[in-house]
C-alpha positions in Angstrom: 0.0 0.0 0.0 1.1 3.6 -0.7 2.7 5.3 2.3 0.7 8.5 1.7 -2.5 6.4 1.7 -1.6 4.8 5.0 -0.7 8.1 6.6 -4.0 9.7 5.5 -5.9 6.6 6.6 -4.4 6.7 10.0 -5.4 10.4 10.4 -8.9 9.5 9.4 -9.1 6.4 11.7 -8.0 8.5 14.7 -10.6 11.2 14.0 -8.3 13.9 12.7 -9.7 16.6 10.4 -8.6 15.6 6.9 -6.7 18.2 4.9 -6.7 18.6 1.1 -3.5 16.4 0.9 -5.1 13.7 3.0 -8.2 13.6 0.7 -6.0 13.6 -2.4 -4.1 10.5 -1.0 -7.2 8.6 -0.2 -9.2 9.2 -3.4 -7.1 7.0 -5.8 -7.3 4.0 -3.4 -6.2 0.9 -5.2 -7.8 -2.5 -5.1 -5.6 -3.4 -2.2 -6.4 -0.2 -0.3 -10.2 0.0 -0.9 -11.3 -2.7 1.6 -9.6 -0.6 4.4 -11.1 2.6 3.2 -14.6 1.2 2.7 -14.6 -0.6 6.1 -13.6 2.6 7.9 -16.3 4.6 6.1 -18.9 2.0 7.0 -17.7 2.0 10.6 -18.0 5.8 10.7 -21.5 5.6 9.2 -22.6 3.1 11.8 -21.2 5.1 14.7 -22.7 8.4 13.6 -25.9 7.5 11.8 -26.8 4.0 13.0 -27.9 1.0 11.0 -30.9 2.5 9.3 -31.0 2.9 5.5 -33.3 5.8 4.8 -35.8 5.4 2.0 -36.8 8.5 -0.1 -39.7 8.2 -2.6 -38.6 10.3 -5.6 -41.2 11.7 -8.0 -39.8 13.2 -11.2 -42.6 15.7 -11.9 -41.3 17.5 -14.9 -38.6 16.9 -17.5 -38.7 20.3 -19.1 -35.4 22.2 -18.7 -34.3 25.7 -19.7 -30.6 24.7 -19.4 -28.4 23.2 -22.0 -25.9 21.2 -19.8 -23.5 19.2 -21.9 -24.0 16.0 -19.8 -27.7 15.8 -19.2 -30.4 14.1 -21.3 -33.0 16.7 -20.2 -31.0 19.5 -21.9 -33.1 22.1 -23.7 -31.7 21.1 -27.2 -32.7 17.4 -26.9 -35.5 17.5 -29.4 -36.0 13.7 -29.2 -37.3 13.8 -25.7 -41.1 13.7 -25.1 -41.7 16.4 -22.5 -44.2 16.3 -19.7 -45.4 18.0 -16.5 -47.3 16.2 -13.8 -50.3 17.9 -12.3 -50.6 18.5 -8.6 -53.2 15.7 -8.2 -50.9 13.3 -10.1 -48.0 14.1 -7.8 -50.1 13.6 -4.7 -51.4 10.2 -6.0 -47.9 9.0 -6.6 -46.8 10.2 -3.2 -49.7 8.4 -1.6 -48.5 5.1 -3.1 -45.1 5.7 -1.3 -46.7 6.9 2.0 -49.0 3.9 2.1 -45.9 1.7 2.1 -44.2 3.5 4.9 -42.0 6.0 2.9 -42.3 9.3 4.8 -39.9 11.5 2.7 -41.0 12.5 -0.8 -38.4 14.0 -3.2 -39.9 16.2 -5.9 -37.4 16.4 -8.7 -37.5 18.2 -12.1 -35.4 19.9 -14.7 -34.9 23.6 -14.3 -38.5 24.2 -15.5 -39.3 27.9 -15.2 -42.6 27.1 -16.9 -43.8 25.1 -13.9 -45.7 27.7 -11.8 -44.1 28.2 -8.4 -47.6 28.7 -6.9 -48.8 25.4 -8.3 -45.9 23.5 -6.8 -46.5 25.4 -3.5 -50.1 24.2 -3.4 -49.0 20.6 -4.0 -46.5 20.9 -1.2 -49.2 22.1 1.2 -51.4 19.2 0.2 -48.6 16.7 0.7 -48.0 18.0 4.2 -51.7 18.2 5.1 -52.9 14.9 3.5 -49.9 12.6 3.9 -47.8 14.3 6.7 -44.6 13.5 4.8 -41.3 15.3 4.7 -40.9 17.1 1.4 -37.5 17.5 -0.3 -37.3 19.6 -3.5 -34.8 19.2 -6.3 -35.8 21.7 -9.0 -32.5 23.5 -9.7 -31.9 27.2 -9.9 -35.0 29.2 -9.2 -35.6 32.7 -7.8 -35.2 33.5 -4.2 -39.0 34.3 -4.1 -39.8 30.8 -5.3 -37.6 29.3 -2.6 -39.4 31.5 0.0 -42.8 30.5 -1.3 -42.0 26.8 -1.2 -40.5 27.0 2.3 -43.6 28.8 3.5 -45.7 26.1 1.9 -43.9 23.5 4.1 -41.0 22.2 2.1 -38.3 20.8 4.4 -35.3 20.2 2.3 -33.7 21.3 -0.9 -31.1 19.3 -2.9 -29.1 21.5 -5.3 -26.0 19.6 -6.5 -23.0 21.8 -7.2 -21.9 19.2 -9.8 -18.2 20.3 -9.7 -16.4 22.7 -7.4 -14.1 23.8 -10.3 -15.6 27.1 -11.6 -14.2 26.7 -15.1 -15.4 23.2 -15.6 -18.8 24.2 -14.1 -19.2 27.0 -16.7 -18.0 24.8 -19.6 -20.4 22.0 -18.8 -23.4 24.3 -17.8 -23.3 27.1 -20.5 -24.7 30.4 -19.3 -24.3 29.6 -15.6 -21.6 29.9 -13.0 -20.6 28.2 -9.9 -20.9 31.4 -7.9 -24.5 31.6 -8.7 -25.2 28.1 -7.6 -23.4 28.7 -4.3 -25.4 31.9 -3.8 -28.6 29.9 -4.1 -27.3 27.3 -1.6 -26.8 30.2 0.8 -30.3 31.4 0.2 -31.7 28.0 0.9 -29.8 27.6 4.1 -30.8 31.1 5.3 -34.4 30.2 4.7 -34.2 27.2 7.0 -34.1 24.4 4.4 -32.1 21.3 5.3 -29.7 21.7 2.3 -27.9 19.2 0.1 -25.4 19.4 -2.6 -23.3 16.9 -4.5 -21.1 16.2 -7.4 -20.6 14.0 -10.5 -17.5 11.7 -10.7 -15.8 11.2 -14.0 -16.7 14.3 -15.8 -14.5 14.9 -18.9 -11.7 17.1 -17.9 -12.1 16.4 -14.2 -9.0 15.7 -12.0 -8.5 14.1 -8.6 -7.7 17.5 -7.2 -11.1 18.8 -8.4 -12.8 15.9 -6.6 -10.9 16.6 -3.5 -12.1 20.2 -3.7 -15.7 18.9 -4.2 -15.5 17.2 -0.8 -13.9 20.2 0.9 -16.7 22.4 -0.5 -19.4 20.0 0.9 -17.7 20.3 4.3 -17.5 24.1 4.0 -21.2 24.3 3.1 -22.1 22.1 6.1 -24.6 20.2 4.0 -27.1 17.8 5.5 -27.0 15.5 2.5 -24.7 14.9 -0.5 -25.5 13.1 -3.7 -22.4 11.6 -5.4 -22.8 9.6 -8.6 -20.8 8.8 -11.7 -21.0 10.5 -15.1 -22.9 8.5 -17.6 -22.7 9.5 -21.3 -26.0 10.2 -23.1 -26.2 9.8 -26.9 -28.3 13.0 -27.2 -25.7 15.3 -25.6 -22.4 16.8 -26.7 -20.6 14.3 -24.4 -21.9 11.3 -26.2 -19.1 8.8 -26.6 -17.1 10.0 -23.6 -16.2 7.2 -21.1 -18.5 6.7 -18.2 -17.3 7.5 -14.7 -15.4 4.7 -12.9 -17.6 2.9 -10.3 -14.6 2.2 -8.1 -13.6 5.9 -8.1 -17.2 6.9 -7.3 -17.2 4.5 -4.3 -13.8 6.0 -3.2 -15.3 9.5 -3.4 -18.3 8.4 -1.4 -16.2 6.7 1.3 -13.9 9.7 1.7 -17.0 12.0 1.9 -18.3 9.9 4.7 -15.0 10.3 6.6 -15.1 14.1 6.0 -18.9 14.4 6.7 -19.7 11.7 9.3 -23.2 12.9 10.0 -24.4 13.5 6.4 -27.1 11.6 4.6 -25.3 10.0 1.6 -27.4 8.1 -1.0 -26.4 4.9 -2.8 -27.2 6.6 -6.1 -29.3 5.2 -8.9 -26.6 6.3 -11.3 -24.0 4.1 -9.7 -26.5 1.1 -9.8 -27.0 1.9 -13.5 -23.4 1.3 -14.5 -22.7 -1.4 -12.0 -25.5 -3.9 -10.9 -23.7 -4.3 -7.6 -23.1 -0.6 -7.2 -25.9 0.2 -4.8 -25.1 -2.7 -2.5 -21.4 -1.7 -2.5 -22.2 1.9 -1.8 -24.3 0.9 1.3 -21.2 -0.9 2.6 -18.9 2.1 1.9 -20.6 4.8 3.8 -24.0 5.4 2.1 -27.2 5.3 4.2 -29.9 6.5 1.8 -31.7 4.9 -1.1 -34.0 6.7 -3.6 -37.0 4.7 -4.5 -38.5 5.8 -7.9 -42.2 6.5 -7.4 -42.7 8.3 -10.8 -45.7 6.8 -12.6 -44.5 4.5 -15.4 -46.2 6.6 -18.1 -43.8 9.4 -17.3 -40.7 7.6 -16.0 -39.3 6.6 -19.4 -39.3 10.2 -20.5 -37.2 11.4 -17.5 -34.2 10.3 -19.5 -31.2 11.8 -17.6 -28.9 9.0 -18.8 -29.3 5.5 -20.5 -29.7 2.3 -18.6 -31.3 3.8 -15.5 -31.7 1.2 -12.8 -35.2 0.2 -12.0 -36.7 2.0 -15.0 -38.7 -1.0 -16.2 -40.2 -1.7 -12.8 -43.4 -0.3 -11.3 -43.0 1.8 -8.2 -44.0 -1.0 -5.9 -41.7 -3.5 -7.7 -38.9 -1.0 -7.4 -39.5 -0.7 -3.7 -39.7 -4.5 -3.2 -36.4 -4.9 -5.0 -34.7 -2.3 -2.8 -36.2 -3.8 0.4 -34.9 -7.2 -0.6 -31.4 -5.8 -1.1 -31.5 -4.2 2.3 -32.8 -7.4 3.9 -29.7 -9.1 2.6 -27.3 -6.6 4.3 -26.5 -8.0 7.7 -27.6 -5.7 10.5 -29.1 -3.0 8.3 -32.8 -2.1 8.3 -35.0 0.2 6.1 -36.5 3.2 7.9 -38.0 6.6 7.7 -36.5 9.9 8.8 -37.0 9.1 12.4 -35.4 5.6 12.2 -38.6 3.7 12.7 -39.0 0.4 11.0 -40.2 0.8 7.4 -42.6 -1.3 5.3 
């Protein structure tokens, strides 16, 4: 094993605050080093967060997007995509399927759809809180501060706004017309408004370096995020990055594990993207520091059109089948249990 890895590992194992150099030594963990790294991350997860795997019912309520990000299948210029917007009653009906099966956190996700009225989404949030008493997480990208205020007043609890990359030049190149500073400003708004706030990054973006990934993790620590979504880049044929290599599953797991060491009390999902490029990815992530799983509750009629990337795990299953598959996976993990946000037994 590399001396620099062992030195950084020792610092992490003894509870020291990891510096940039430590993170940079841990990220390229080799096949011989990964078992140590993942075992430590799993131990830290157990000590700080317990054995519960938190289920989140995700509803992809709109695939319209005003952005033209180079990596995303929802990009504005993808003319092949059938666009849709779910109505408030449709969203509530999908959320009820999840709530009836014990999922008490609903994630409402969309493209950056300025055409979806903020007031309509606020009414839906109020109804979800009143009728189902669920925790509501939003993931609708960059919106105005007024929209964030309105949704918070309606009862939204959390907001996930992934920073994608902490490298300002790479961010602007991959997200034309936007800047990292603007995204960080919005994260500041969200925190000031009282949202539990999440960010996160993509691993394996063309042009990305290990140093950039280390800065992603340091940014997550500086932002003091409650949750962080970390998944691999997956090339989409209808984007300018078609043909680029996908992100490395092993490196993605390394980033996840190191993030757990740096953010011991964060909610870290075993992402669908990782499961999409490696059938064992979700299970491996849950043994390398992850403690959240997103259960896709989007109605089948819409789900095939929320085409972020090809080969999306669970895309051919009904919401209930998807949940049953995930519960079976959790059942096979010794000592772990599915639960809601309070740690109560789920399903």
